[in-house]
C-alpha positions in Angstrom: 0.0 0.0 0.0 3.0 2.4 0.9 4.5 1.6 -2.4 1.3 2.4 -4.3 1.0 5.7 -2.4 4.6 6.6 -3.4 3.9 5.7 -7.0 0.8 7.8 -7.2 2.4 10.8 -5.5 5.3 10.7 -8.0 3.0 10.4 -10.8 1.1 13.3 -9.6 4.2 15.3 -9.3 5.4 14.6 -12.8 1.8 15.6 -14.0 2.0 18.9 -12.2 5.6 19.6 -13.8 4.6 18.7 -17.1 1.5 20.9 -16.8 3.5 23.9 -15.6 4.2 26.8 -17.7 7.5 26.7 -19.5 9.5 30.0 -19.4 12.4 28.9 -21.3 14.2 26.0 -23.1 17.5 25.4 -21.1 20.6 24.4 -23.1 24.3 24.2 -22.3 27.1 25.9 -24.1 30.2 23.7 -24.5 33.0 24.6 -26.9 36.6 23.9 -27.3 36.7 20.6 -25.4 36.6 18.1 -28.4 40.4 17.9 -28.3 42.4 17.4 -25.1 44.2 20.7 -25.2 45.6 21.6 -21.8 44.4 24.9 -20.7 46.1 26.4 -17.5 45.0 29.3 -15.4 48.0 31.7 -14.8 48.2 33.9 -11.8 45.8 34.5 -8.9 42.2 33.5 -9.8 39.9 36.2 -9.2 36.6 36.0 -7.1 33.7 38.3 -6.4 33.3 39.3 -2.6 29.5 39.1 -2.4 27.5 35.8 -2.0 25.1 36.4 -4.8 26.5 36.9 -8.4 26.4 39.9 -10.7 26.4 40.2 -14.4 27.7 43.4 -16.0 27.0 43.9 -19.8 28.6 46.5 -22.0 25.7 48.9 -23.1 27.2 49.7 -26.5 29.0 46.4 -27.5 26.4 43.8 -26.8 28.8 40.8 -26.9 31.0 42.2 -24.1 30.0 41.0 -20.5 31.4 40.3 -17.2 30.3 37.6 -14.7 31.1 38.1 -11.1 30.7 35.2 -8.7 32.8 32.6 -7.1 34.6 32.6 -10.3 34.8 35.5 -12.5 34.3 35.4 -16.3 34.9 37.8 -19.1 33.3 37.3 -22.5 33.7 38.8 -25.9 31.0 36.6 -27.5 28.1 36.9 -25.0 28.9 33.7 -23.2 28.7 31.5 -26.5 31.8 29.5 -25.7 33.4 27.9 -22.6 35.7 30.1 -20.7 38.5 30.0 -18.3 37.9 32.0 -14.9 39.5 35.3 -15.1 42.8 35.7 -13.3 45.5 38.3 -12.7 48.7 37.7 -14.6 51.7 36.7 -12.7 53.4 40.0 -13.1 50.8 41.5 -10.7 50.8 40.5 -7.1 48.0 41.1 -4.7 47.5 40.2 -1.2 43.7 38.7 -1.6 42.4 38.3 -5.2 39.0 39.5 -4.0 37.0 41.8 -6.4 34.7 44.3 -4.7 33.6 46.2 -7.7 34.0 46.4 -11.4 33.1 48.6 -14.4 33.5 48.3 -18.3 34.8 51.7 -19.6 34.9 51.8 -23.3 37.5 49.2 -24.3 38.9 48.5 -20.8 37.7 46.5 -17.9 38.2 48.1 -14.5 38.6 45.8 -11.2 38.9 46.9 -7.7 41.1 44.1 -6.1 42.4 44.1 -2.6 41.4 48.0 -2.4 43.3 48.8 -5.6 42.1 49.5 -9.1 43.5 47.5 -12.1 42.9 48.1 -15.8 42.5 45.3 -18.1 42.6 46.3 -21.9 40.7 43.4 -23.4 41.6 44.6 -26.9 45.2 44.6 -26.4 45.2 41.9 -23.6 47.2 44.0 -21.3 47.0 44.6 -17.5 48.0 47.8 -15.7 47.5 49.1 -12.2 45.9 52.6 -12.0 48.1 55.5 -11.1 47.3 58.4 -8.5 45.2 56.4 -5.9 47.0 56.9 -2.5 44.2 55.7 -0.2 42.2 52.3 -0.1 39.2 52.1 -2.4 36.4 49.7 -2.7 34.1 50.7 -5.4 34.2 52.3 -8.8 31.5 54.0 -10.8 31.1 55.2 -14.3 28.9 55.4 -17.5 29.2 54.6 -21.2 27.9 56.8 -24.1 26.8 54.9 -27.1 25.5 57.5 -29.5 28.6 58.7 -31.5 32.2 59.8 -31.3 31.2 63.3 -30.2 33.7 64.6 -27.7 31.2 64.9 -25.1 30.2 61.4 -25.6 33.7 60.3 -25.4 34.2 62.3 -22.1 31.2 60.3 -20.6 32.9 57.0 -21.2 36.3 58.2 -20.0 34.9 59.4 -16.6 35.4 57.0 -13.6 35.1 57.6 -9.8 37.0 55.6 -7.1 36.0 55.7 -3.5 35.7 53.7 -0.3 32.2 52.6 0.5 31.2 53.2 4.1 33.8 55.7 4.8 32.8 58.9 6.8 32.1 61.4 4.0 33.4 64.4 5.8 36.8 62.8 5.5 37.0 60.3 2.8 39.0 60.5 -0.2 37.5 60.5 -3.6 39.3 60.0 -6.9 38.4 60.9 -10.4 39.9 59.9 -13.7 39.2 61.1 -17.3 41.3 58.6 -18.8 39.1 55.5 -18.2 40.8 54.8 -15.0 44.5 54.6 -16.2 45.2 57.7 -14.0 43.3 59.3 -11.2 43.5 62.5 -9.0 41.8 63.6 -6.0 38.3 65.1 -6.5 37.5 68.2 -4.5 33.7 68.2 -3.6 32.6 71.6 -2.3 31.3 71.4 1.3 32.4 67.8 1.6 33.7 68.7 5.2 30.1 69.9 6.2 28.3 66.7 5.3 27.5 64.2 7.9 27.0 60.3 7.5 28.8 57.6 5.7 29.5 57.4 2.0 27.2 55.2 -0.1 28.6 56.1 -3.4 29.9 58.7 -5.9 28.3 59.1 -9.2 28.4 61.3 -12.3 25.0 61.9 -13.2 25.4 63.0 -16.8 21.7 63.3 -17.4 21.7 66.2 -14.9 25.5 67.2 -15.4 25.9 66.9 -11.8 28.2 64.9 -9.5 26.2 63.1 -6.8 27.2 61.8 -3.3 25.1 59.4 -1.6 24.9 60.0 2.1 23.9 57.4 4.5 22.9 58.3 8.1 20.6 56.6 10.6 19.0 54.3 8.2 18.1 57.1 5.8 19.9 58.0 2.5 19.8 61.1 0.3 22.0 62.7 -2.4 24.1 65.7 -2.4 24.6 67.3 -5.6 27.6 69.4 -6.9 26.2 72.2 -9.1 23.6 74.9 -9.1 20.7 75.0 -8.5 20.5 71.4 -6.8 23.7 72.1 -4.5 21.7 74.5 -2.4 19.9 71.5 -0.4 20.1 67.7 -0.1 17.7 65.4 -2.1 14.7 63.8 -0.4 15.7 61.0 2.0 14.6 57.4 1.5 15.0 54.2 3.5 18.3 52.5 3.3 18.1 48.9 4.5 21.1 46.6 4.2 23.9 47.7 1.7 22.2 48.8 -1.6 23.7 48.2 -4.9 23.2 51.0 -7.2 22.7 50.4 -10.9 22.9 53.3 -13.5 20.8 52.2 -16.4 22.3 52.9 -19.8 21.2 55.8 -22.1 22.0 58.8 -19.7 18.2 58.9 -18.8 18.8 59.4 -15.0 17.3 56.0 -14.0 18.7 54.5 -11.0 18.0 51.2 -9.5 18.8 50.6 -5.9 18.5 46.9 -4.6 19.2 44.5 -1.8 17.8 41.1 -0.9 14.7 42.7 0.6 14.7 46.1 -1.1 14.1 47.3 -4.5 13.9 51.1 -5.2 14.0 53.1 -8.3 14.7 56.8 -9.2 13.7 58.5 -12.6 15.6 61.7 -12.0 19.0 60.8 -10.7 18.2 60.3 -7.3 16.0 63.4 -6.4 13.1 61.3 -5.8 13.4 57.5 -4.9 10.4 55.3 -4.4 9.8 51.5 -3.9 8.9 49.3 -7.0 5.5 47.6 -6.6 5.0 43.9 -7.6 2.2 42.1 -8.9 2.0 38.3 -7.9 -1.4 37.6 -9.9 -3.8 39.8 -11.7 -5.6 40.9 -8.7 -2.8 40.6 -5.9 -0.5 43.6 -5.8 2.2 44.5 -3.3 3.7 47.9 -2.8 7.3 46.8 -2.1 9.6 43.8 -2.2 9.4 43.4 1.6 5.7 43.4 1.5 5.6 40.7 -1.3 7.9 38.6 1.1 10.5 37.7 -1.6 14.2 37.5 -1.8 16.1 39.1 -4.6 18.8 37.2 -6.0 20.1 39.6 -8.7 18.6 42.0 -11.4 19.3 43.2 -14.8 18.2 46.4 -16.8 18.6 47.9 -20.2 17.4 51.4 -21.2 13.6 50.5 -20.8 13.2 47.2 -19.1 14.0 45.6 -15.6 14.2 41.9 -14.7 14.4 40.6 -11.1 15.5 37.0 -10.5 14.3 35.7 -6.9 15.3 32.9 -5.0 11.6 31.7 -4.9 12.1 30.5 -8.6 10.5 33.6 -10.0 11.2 36.2 -12.5 9.7 39.6 -12.3 9.6 41.9 -15.2 8.5 45.5 -15.8 9.2 48.4 -17.9 11.2 51.7 -17.0 9.0 54.4 -18.4 8.6 58.0 -17.5 5.7 57.1 -15.0 6.3 54.3 -12.4 4.9 50.8 -13.1 4.8 47.6 -11.4 6.6 44.3 -11.8 4.7 41.1 -13.2 5.6 37.7 -12.0 6.7 34.9 -14.2 6.8 31.5 -12.6 6.4 27.9 -13.3 9.8 26.5 -13.9 13.0 25.9 -11.8 15.1 28.7 -13.0 17.0 29.7 -9.8 20.3 28.5 -8.5 23.0 30.0 -6.3 25.2 30.9 -9.3 22.3 31.9 -11.6 22.4 35.4 -13.0 19.9 37.2 -15.2 20.7 39.5 -18.2 19.0 41.1 -21.2 20.3 40.0 -24.6 18.0 42.3 -26.6 14.7 44.2 -26.2 12.2 41.8 -24.7 14.7 38.9 -24.5 15.7 37.9 -21.0 18.2 35.1 -20.2 19.4 33.4 -17.1 23.1 32.2 -17.2 24.7 29.8 -14.9 28.3 28.7 -15.2 28.9 24.9 -15.0 32.2 23.3 -13.9 33.8 20.7 -15.8 35.8 17.9 -13.9 37.9 17.1 -16.9 38.7 20.8 -18.1 39.5 24.0 -16.2 37.3 25.9 -18.7 33.6 26.4 -17.5 30.5 25.6 -19.6 27.3 27.8 -19.4 23.7 26.8 -18.9 21.5 29.4 -20.7 17.9 29.7 -20.4 16.6 32.3 -22.9 13.0 33.8 -22.5 10.8 35.8 -24.9 9.0 38.2 -22.8 6.3 39.1 -25.4 5.6 35.3 -25.9 5.1 34.7 -22.1 2.9 37.9 -21.7 0.4 36.4 -24.2 -0.4 33.7 -21.7 -4.2 34.2 -20.8 -3.5 33.4 -17.2 -1.5 36.9 -16.9 -4.6 38.7 -18.1 -2.4 41.5 -19.7 -4.2 44.1 -21.6 -3.3 44.8 -25.2 -1.0 47.7 -26.1 -3.1 50.6 -26.9 -0.5 52.1 -29.4 0.3 50.7 -32.8 3.2 52.9 -33.7 5.5 55.4 -31.9 8.4 56.5 -34.2 10.8 59.5 -34.7 13.9 60.2 -36.6 15.6 61.5 -33.6 15.5 58.1 -31.6 19.0 57.0 -30.4 20.7 59.9 -31.8 22.7 62.7 -30.4 22.2 66.4 -31.1 24.0 69.7 -30.0 22.3 73.0 -29.1 24.8 75.8 -29.0 24.3 79.1 -27.2 21.3 80.9 -28.5 20.2 78.0 -30.7 17.1 75.7 -30.9 16.3 72.2 -32.2 13.0 70.9 -33.8 12.2 67.3 -33.6 9.1 65.5 -34.9 7.5 62.2 -34.0 4.4 60.1 -35.2 2.1 58.1 -33.0 -0.7 55.9 -34.3 -3.1 54.5 -31.4 -5.4 51.6 -31.9 -8.9 52.2 -32.9 -10.9 53.6 -30.1 -8.1 54.3 -27.9 -6.8 57.7 -26.8 -3.2 57.3 -25.4 -1.5 60.4 -24.1 2.0 61.0 -25.2 4.5 62.4 -22.8 7.7 64.1 -23.6 10.2 64.8 -20.7 13.7 66.1 -20.4 16.3 64.8 -17.8 17.8 68.1 -17.1 14.9 70.7 -17.0 17.4 73.2 -15.3 19.2 73.5 -18.6 17.0 72.4 -21.4 13.4 73.5 -22.0 10.9 72.1 -24.3 7.4 72.9 -25.9 5.3 70.2 -27.6 2.4 70.6 -29.9 0.3 67.6 -31.2 -2.1 67.7 -34.1 -3.8 65.1 -36.3 -2.0 64.4 -39.5 -4.2 62.2 -41.7 -5.2 58.6 -41.5 -3.7 55.1 -42.1 -5.3 52.6 -44.7 -7.0 51.0 -41.8 -8.7 54.4 -40.7 -6.6 54.9 -37.8 -5.7 58.7 -36.9 -2.1 59.6 -37.3 -0.9 62.1 -34.6 2.0 64.3 -35.3 4.2 65.6 -32.6 6.4 68.8 -33.0 9.0 69.1 -30.1 10.8 72.4 -29.8 14.1 72.5 -27.6 16.2 75.3 -26.5 18.0 76.4 -23.4 15.8 77.0 -20.5 17.2 80.5 -20.0 16.0 81.6 -23.3 12.4 80.4 -23.0 12.0 83.1 -20.3 9.5 81.0 -18.2 11.9 79.8 -15.6 13.1 81.5 -12.4 16.8 82.1 -12.3 17.0 80.0 -9.1 15.8 77.1 -11.2 18.0 77.2 -14.1 21.7 76.1 -14.3 24.6 78.3 -14.9 24.5 79.4 -18.6 28.1 79.7 -19.0 28.7 76.0 -18.4 27.8 73.3 -20.9 25.4 70.7 -19.9 23.6 67.6 -21.3 20.1 66.3 -21.2 18.1 63.5 -22.6 14.7 64.0 -24.3 12.3 61.0 -24.0 8.9 60.6 -25.6 6.8 57.9 -24.2 3.0 57.1 -23.6 1.5 57.6 -20.3 0.4 54.5 -18.4 1.6 52.2 -21.2 0.7 48.6 -20.9 3.3 46.0 -19.9 2.5 44.3 -23.3 4.0 47.2 -25.2 7.5 45.4 -25.2 8.5 46.3 -28.7 7.0 50.0 -28.4 10.1 51.3 -26.6 10.3 55.0 -25.8 11.9 57.3 -28.1 15.1 58.9 -26.7 17.8 61.3 -27.8 20.8 62.7 -26.0 21.1 66.6 -26.2 24.5 68.2 -25.7 23.8 71.9 -24.7 27.2 72.8 -25.6 29.5 73.4 -28.3 28.3 72.7 -31.8 31.3 71.1 -33.6 30.1 72.1 -37.0 30.7 75.8 -36.2 33.8 77.8 -37.2 34.8 81.4 -37.7 36.2 82.9 -40.8 37.9 86.2 -41.4 36.2 88.1 -44.2 38.7 88.7 -47.2 36.5 89.7 -50.1 33.0 89.8 -51.2 31.1 89.6 -54.5 27.5 90.6 -55.7 26.9 87.0 -56.5 27.3 86.1 -52.9 23.6 86.3 -51.4 24.9 87.3 -47.9 26.5 90.6 -49.4 23.5 91.7 -51.5 22.9 94.6 -49.3 26.5 95.7 -49.3 27.6 98.3 -51.9 30.7 97.2 -53.9 33.0 100.2 -54.5 34.0 100.8 -58.1 37.5 102.1 -57.3 39.1 99.2 -55.2 42.6 100.9 -55.3 41.7 103.4 -52.5 39.9 101.0 -50.0 41.8 102.6 -47.2 39.8 105.8 -47.8 36.4 104.1 -47.6 34.1 103.4 -44.6 34.4 100.3 -42.9 31.3 98.7 -44.4 32.9 99.7 -47.9 36.3 98.1 -47.0 34.6 94.9 -46.2 33.4 94.6 -49.7 36.9 95.4 -51.3 39.1 92.8 -52.5 41.7 93.5 -49.9 44.1 90.5 -50.7 47.6 91.4 -50.9 48.1 88.9 -53.8 44.9 90.3 -55.8 46.4 93.9 -55.6 49.9 92.8 -56.9 51.8 93.4 -53.7 52.6 89.8 -53.1 53.0 86.8 -55.5 51.0 83.8 -54.7 53.4 81.4 -56.3 56.2 83.0 -54.4 54.3 82.6 -51.0 54.0 78.8 -51.9 57.6 78.5 -52.6 59.1 78.3 -49.0 58.5 82.1 -48.6 60.1 83.6 -45.5 60.4 87.2 -44.2 62.3 88.9 -41.5 61.0 90.6 -38.5 63.3 93.4 -37.1 64.7 92.8 -33.5 63.1 96.0 -32.4 59.7 95.1 -33.5 59.0 91.6 -31.8 59.2 89.9 -28.3 59.2 86.2 -28.3 57.8 86.3 -24.8 55.0 88.6 -25.7 55.9 91.2 -23.3 56.5 94.2 -25.6 60.1 94.3 -25.0 62.6 94.3 -28.1 64.5 91.2 -28.9 68.3 90.5 -29.4 68.1 89.4 -32.9 66.0 89.5 -36.0 63.6 86.7 -36.6 63.1 84.6 -39.9 59.6 83.5 -40.3 58.6 81.0 -42.9 55.3 81.8 -44.2 52.5 78.9 -44.1 50.6 79.6 -47.2 48.7 76.2 -47.1 47.1 77.5 -44.0 47.2 81.1 -44.1 46.6 81.7 -48.0 47.2 85.3 -49.3 47.4 88.0 -46.6 44.5 90.4 -46.3 45.7 94.1 -47.3 45.3 96.8 -44.5 46.4 100.4 -44.9 48.4 101.3 -41.9 47.3 104.8 -41.1 43.5 103.7 -40.8 42.1 102.2 -37.6 41.2 98.5 -38.5 39.2 95.6 -37.1 38.8 92.3 -38.7 35.3 91.3 -40.0 34.5 88.0 -38.2 32.0 85.5 -39.9 30.3 82.6 -38.3 30.0 79.5 -40.6 28.2 76.0 -39.8 28.5 73.1 -42.2 29.9 75.2 -44.9 27.2 77.7 -44.8 27.4 81.2 -43.8 25.4 82.2 -40.7 26.1 85.7 -39.6 28.8 88.3 -39.0 29.6 88.0 -35.5 29.3 91.0 -33.1 30.7 89.1 -30.3 33.8 90.3 -28.2 37.1 88.9 -29.5 40.8 89.4 -28.9 43.9 89.3 -31.3 47.5 88.5 -30.7 50.2 88.5 -33.2 51.7 84.9 -33.0 55.3 85.8 -33.5 55.4 88.5 -31.0 55.2 91.6 -33.0 54.2 94.5 -30.8 54.1 97.4 -33.5 50.3 98.1 -33.0 48.0 99.3 -30.4 44.3 100.1 -29.9 42.1 103.2 -30.4 40.5 102.9 -27.1 41.8 103.1 -23.5 40.0 101.5 -20.6 38.5 104.7 -19.6 37.4 105.4 -23.2 35.7 102.0 -23.3 33.6 103.0 -20.1 35.1 100.1 -18.1 33.7 99.7 -14.7 36.7 97.6 -13.6 40.3 97.1 -14.6 40.1 95.1 -18.1 42.1 91.9 -18.7 45.0 92.2 -21.1 47.2 89.7 -22.8 50.1 90.2 -20.1 47.9 89.1 -17.2 46.4 86.2 -19.3 49.7 84.9 -20.2 51.1 85.2 -16.6 47.9 83.2 -15.2 48.0 80.6 -17.8 51.7 79.6 -17.5 52.7 76.7 -19.6 49.1 75.5 -20.4 49.3 76.9 -23.9 50.6 80.0 -25.4 47.2 81.6 -26.4 45.0 81.0 -23.5 42.5 83.9 -23.5 39.0 82.3 -24.2 35.5 82.3 -23.1 36.3 80.2 -20.1 38.7 82.9 -18.4 37.3 86.1 -19.8 36.0 88.6 -17.4 34.3 91.7 -19.0 35.3 95.0 -17.3 31.5 96.0 -18.1 30.2 93.4 -15.6 28.6 95.0 -12.7 29.6 91.8 -10.6 33.3 92.4 -11.4 34.7 94.3 -8.3 38.3 94.7 -9.6 38.8 98.5 -9.2 39.9 100.6 -12.4 43.4 101.7 -11.2 44.8 102.3 -14.7 42.3 103.9 -16.8 44.7 104.9 -19.5 45.9 101.4 -20.4 44.9 100.2 -24.0 41.8 98.4 -24.0 42.6 95.1 -25.9 39.1 93.7 -26.5 37.4 94.1 -29.9 33.8 93.9 -30.9 30.9 93.9 -28.5 29.6 97.2 -27.4 32.7 99.2 -28.2 34.1 100.6 -31.5 37.6 99.7 -30.6 40.1 99.3 -33.5 43.6 98.3 -34.0 46.1 101.2 -34.9 49.5 100.0 -36.6 52.8 101.7 -36.3 54.7 103.1 -39.3 55.8 99.7 -40.4 55.0 97.8 -43.5 55.0 93.9 -43.5 53.1 90.8 -42.7 51.2 90.3 -39.4 50.0 86.7 -38.5 47.3 87.2 -35.8 45.5 84.7 -33.6 41.8 85.5 -33.1 39.7 84.0 -30.2 36.1 84.7 -29.4 36.0 85.5 -25.7 32.4 86.4 -25.2 30.9 83.6 -23.0 27.4 84.1 -24.1 28.0 83.7 -27.7 28.8 80.1 -28.2 30.1 77.2 -26.0 32.8 76.5 -28.8 36.4 77.8 -28.5 36.0 79.7 -31.6 39.5 80.5 -32.8 41.3 81.1 -36.0 44.7 82.4 -37.4 44.9 84.7 -40.2 47.4 87.0 -41.9 47.4 90.6 -43.0 49.8 92.8 -45.1 50.1 96.3 -43.6 51.1 98.8 -46.4 51.5 102.6 -47.1 54.0 103.4 -44.5 56.9 105.5 -45.5 60.3 104.6 -44.2 61.2 106.5 -40.9 63.7 109.5 -41.6 67.3 109.2 -40.6 67.6 112.8 -39.9 65.8 114.0 -36.6 62.6 115.8 -37.1 63.6 118.9 -35.2 66.6 119.4 -37.4 64.4 119.8 -40.5 61.2 121.3 -39.1 63.1 124.3 -37.4 64.9 125.7 -40.5 61.9 125.0 -42.6 59.6 127.1 -40.3 62.4 129.9 -40.3 62.5 130.0 -44.1 58.7 130.4 -44.3 58.6 133.2 -41.8 61.4 134.9 -43.7 59.6 134.5 -46.9 56.4 135.9 -45.5 58.1 139.0 -43.9 59.9 139.6 -47.2 56.7 139.5 -49.1 55.3 142.1 -46.9 58.2 144.5 -46.2 59.9 144.7 -49.7 57.0 146.4 -51.5 56.5 148.7 -48.7 60.2 149.9 -48.5 60.3 150.6 -52.2 58.2 153.7 -51.7 60.4 155.3 -49.1 63.5 157.5 -50.0 65.8 154.7 -49.3 63.7 152.5 -51.3 64.0 154.8 -54.3 67.7 155.2 -54.0 68.0 151.3 -53.7 65.9 150.9 -56.7 67.9 153.5 -58.7 71.1 151.7 -57.8 70.0 148.4 -59.0 68.8 150.0 -62.4 72.4 151.6 -62.7 73.9 148.2 -62.0 71.8 146.6 -64.7 72.8 149.2 -67.3 76.5 148.7 -66.8 76.1 144.9 -66.9 74.4 145.2 -70.3 77.2 147.4 -71.6 79.8 145.1 -70.5 78.2 141.9 -71.7 78.3 141.4 -75.5 75.1 139.3 -75.5 73.0 142.4 -74.6 74.5 144.7 -77.2 72.4 143.3 -80.1 69.1 144.1 -78.3 69.6 148.0 -78.2 
């Protein structure tokens, strides 16, 4: 009887397992083991400090991933082959080969081993110890930008923080690297000494252009931010139970996930507001948090828009990371959990559970893979999931990067097609509203072949400062470049909208790399930007014309026959006299003449400038090869070879300066050896700024800034020759770019200086003129006097005698 009962129980158990829902089809990856090729592990084998594994995937390179557990595996083919556990090379000696933190930065893998940071370049297969860290560290943090090779995107991937988790925040040492972890330097956080509590993490929130420090104090945690306006107060506190792991989701959207065995929190705005994630056990059973659901989290995985949670109760929870918070739905019915299992996303809606399997015959581990198709699982009627109410949401800006420079704007469009009878609400949101403002207009734009209404959305983006709708205490500093993401999603989107992912673009509120400045040389009636300018008929007298007319003259020294373009290209060189230049740019005469090789390929033919006319170059702004405008921004000039035979038409007092203006001498002294011409928008301080409290001590010094509100000009000394100028736009409110250029001019029309002193020639000339005037007045007057008549008679008698003596006059009698 007992045997029959056991058989019946076993049969019932098999029936239940057979009738259970199949989440995935398990298969094992086993490669490279057909031939008995001996593989040995070199050096110290690494292991992870935590009892539960982690799996880190490269957000840009889908096949790059790192498994952290009792063994550590690094794959370049997404675990499609058997792998040896990762180990340090024999050349690197550590006390305990325990890994406490890891991060993939671009093409390198960063590991914290025995409180030190090591860099593994997996493309070059080389290991290096980081330089610059002088104190123990336990964790590293960073992010990756996958949009393009834009310099700002590269900077995101290169930025890494290293710190000691749990240290007192007021005295802890934080290190920052902008070289992907190869070199670090101490990071100075303002007001760090005033903060109380222990350090829970240091993160660069690029979505907000802020550095955030997580403070932990008495079971509560909150973020402190580095930049205005968020640095004025701490973020909202939230419960901190256990030691929370913090995951920054890819895409720079500002989504953070905090998790521990009994806690799961999420933030959609870089930690400013943190809330627990609700969980749905069954269609009608919901819990507000993990602790209320009484489940134990084993590990989690996230991509830009999805979240998966693997629990020790053999369940997988899945949810979306949209603009509005949503709950996780439970998938169960199959034995998917093990102590070494880790969950990951292989694609949108594709979840996989990975478990390394040891092989008693080989040192390389195999991998058990359990792939799941989320869309297929959600079609199960038992889950009672609503159908997605949107058929299409698309926009050309999705997964692209744009730049908005100072005073610029950006227009984006999107198309939404809802299901018949549904009225979804589209939502557009920026991650950094302190810097980027938006305005959205939606309208009907026709119908599909099925009769569905097409809705068109026009999204206008520009700097928050220029919308004029935000308080200055809300906006970030306009002088500093920032970044933000724009996300377009649907409010209260059903979880079945797996393939309908939000549209996201990264917006760099900073330098537009397509911009450049050009010094105007000539203009022609055919050029549309010069139609309103009158071209003078006589171009030989450009120096006598107004500034507007001079801009339309062909003022190239080659076109006027002064210089030969063929000769300029044939290794042309010229000499600068030692009395006219200073190699240190201090205005002091040099000891010897300077021979300068003219770079025609870069400078072209010099522009022509008459020496005796105040001159200012006309600066044009171009973008993508198209003329934009003649810039009126403030700029500075410096002759690159040290020529100082020119000055300026205005002094500081004449320019109406409130404070002492900057000049090249002070700039070069403060710049040191950074670079020779270091005057730009970042260190420029206007003397007209009311906040500038530097007193005006020397009002008669030359005012060296051109453009802007003044009519300042350059005045050349009496010297002909070539000048090569460096020009830099210093106006901080014109563009975030370092707009710089180098150009040449030829100054002509100056006569050689006289060898004889001026006083020697002028005094005799004046005396001769005065004598002539006196003679012209006195001689006619004296002729009418008695002495004058006798003098006249004397000269007449003298003339008669001369005629009698000279034979040539005798024939005229």
